[in-house]
C-alpha positions as CSV (number, residue, x, y, z in Angstrom):
1,T,0.1,0.1,0.1
2,A,1.5,3.6,-0.9
3,Y,0.5,6.2,1.6
4,N,0.8,10.2,1.1
5,R,2.7,12.2,3.5
6,E,-0.6,13.2,5.3
7,E,-1.6,9.6,5.8
8,I,2.0,8.8,7.0
9,T,1.9,11.8,9.3
10,D,-1.8,10.3,10.7
11,I,-0.6,7.1,11.4
12,L,2.5,8.1,13.3
13,S,0.4,10.5,15.3
14,M,-1.8,7.5,16.4
15,I,0.9,5.4,17.2
16,R,2.8,8.3,19.0
17,A,-0.3,8.7,21.2
18,G,-0.9,4.7,21.8
19,N,2.7,4.6,23.0
20,K,2.8,7.7,25.1
21,S,2.6,5.7,28.5
22,N,5.7,3.5,27.2
23,G,7.7,6.8,26.6
24,G,6.5,7.8,23.2
25,L,7.6,7.2,19.7
26,T,11.3,8.0,18.6
27,Q,12.8,7.4,15.0
28,C,15.6,4.9,14.9
29,I,15.8,4.6,11.1
30,S,14.3,5.7,8.0
31,G,13.4,3.1,5.2
32,Y,12.0,2.9,1.7
33,G,10.1,-0.3,2.3
34,V,9.6,-3.3,4.4
35,V,10.7,-6.4,3.1
36,G,8.7,-8.4,5.8
37,F,8.6,-9.6,9.6
38,I,10.6,-12.7,11.0
39,R,10.4,-14.2,14.4
40,F,13.1,-16.5,15.9
41,L,12.9,-17.1,19.7
42,E,12.6,-13.7,21.5
43,G,10.3,-11.7,19.3
44,Y,9.6,-10.3,16.1
45,Y,12.0,-8.2,13.6
46,I,10.9,-6.0,10.8
47,I,13.2,-6.1,7.5
48,L,13.3,-2.8,6.3
49,I,14.8,-1.4,2.9
50,T,17.3,1.4,3.8
51,E,18.9,1.9,0.5
52,R,17.5,1.4,-3.0
53,R,18.8,2.0,-6.4
54,K,16.6,2.7,-9.5
55,V,17.4,0.1,-12.1
56,G,14.8,0.7,-14.8
57,T,11.0,1.3,-15.7
58,I,8.1,-0.9,-17.0
59,G,6.0,2.0,-18.8
60,H,5.6,4.4,-16.1
61,H,6.4,2.1,-13.3
62,V,9.7,2.6,-11.8
63,I,11.7,-0.4,-10.9
64,Y,14.2,-0.3,-7.6
65,K,17.0,-2.9,-6.5
66,I,17.5,-3.4,-2.8
67,E,20.9,-2.0,-1.9
68,K,21.0,-2.2,2.0
69,T,18.4,-3.7,4.5
70,A,18.2,-3.4,8.3
71,M,16.6,-6.0,10.7
72,I,15.0,-3.9,13.7
73,P,13.5,-5.8,16.6
74,V,9.9,-4.6,17.2
75,T,9.6,-5.8,20.8
76,P,12.6,-5.5,23.3
77,S,14.2,-8.5,24.9
78,Q,12.8,-9.0,28.6
79,L,14.3,-12.2,29.3
80,D,16.8,-12.5,32.1
81,S,17.0,-15.8,33.6
82,A,19.4,-18.7,32.8
83,V,17.0,-19.9,30.4
84,S,17.0,-16.7,28.7
85,K,20.9,-16.6,28.3
86,K,20.7,-20.0,26.4
87,L,17.7,-18.4,24.2
88,R,19.6,-15.4,23.6
89,S,22.6,-17.2,22.5
90,D,20.1,-19.2,20.1
91,E,18.7,-15.7,19.0
92,T,21.9,-14.3,18.1
93,R,23.0,-17.7,16.1
94,Y,19.4,-17.5,14.2
95,K,20.1,-13.8,13.5
96,N,23.5,-14.4,12.2
97,L,22.2,-17.4,10.0
98,F,19.3,-15.1,8.5
99,S,21.9,-12.3,7.8
100,L,23.6,-14.6,5.4
101,I,20.7,-14.4,3.1
102,D,21.8,-11.6,0.9
103,L,18.9,-9.5,0.0
104,T,20.6,-6.9,-1.9
105,K,21.4,-9.5,-4.7
106,E,19.1,-9.9,-7.3
107,F,15.9,-8.4,-5.0
108,Y,13.8,-5.9,-6.8
109,F,10.4,-4.0,-6.2
110,S,8.3,-1.3,-7.3
111,Y,5.5,0.8,-5.7
112,T,3.0,0.7,-8.5
113,Y,4.0,-2.6,-10.3
114,D,3.4,-6.2,-9.3
115,L,6.9,-7.7,-10.0
116,S,5.6,-11.3,-8.9
117,R,3.4,-11.3,-11.9
118,T,4.2,-11.8,-15.6
119,L,4.1,-8.6,-17.9
120,Q,1.2,-10.4,-19.8
121,Y,-0.9,-10.9,-16.7
122,N,-0.1,-7.2,-15.6
123,L,-1.0,-5.9,-19.1
124,C,-4.3,-7.6,-19.3
125,N,-5.5,-6.9,-15.8
126,S,-4.6,-3.4,-16.3
127,F,-6.8,-3.6,-19.4
128,K,-9.5,-5.2,-17.7
129,Q,-9.4,-2.6,-15.1
130,K,-9.5,0.3,-17.6
131,H,-12.5,-1.1,-19.6
132,K,-14.5,-2.5,-16.5
133,P,-18.3,-1.4,-17.0
134,R,-19.4,1.1,-14.3
């Protein structure tokens, strides 16, 4: 989903208000998109696109290549027992294994074009949408 600046401001205001009791909302990183979420043992991480490069266009749709990503914990670790030390060790191991996946190699995206579909499908679907009876 693409949001305009006003919608983003509204969403951030709602998040800030909802987290006021926990210290509010602070910006820790900027990103161009969300690759996804992953969960290991201690919680969820969001995978963000932090650098991109324009590599081409298909019609009027801009295609970008992922240049750099960041894995940000969504929830802070709150475990402090002997069991949690083992979990933390395993968590670090899993994070290191995941970091071996090079998301900057051959990963492309577009804000307006579905790269998971064929050109033929996208053209036919676009044609159907434009000529749909109202």
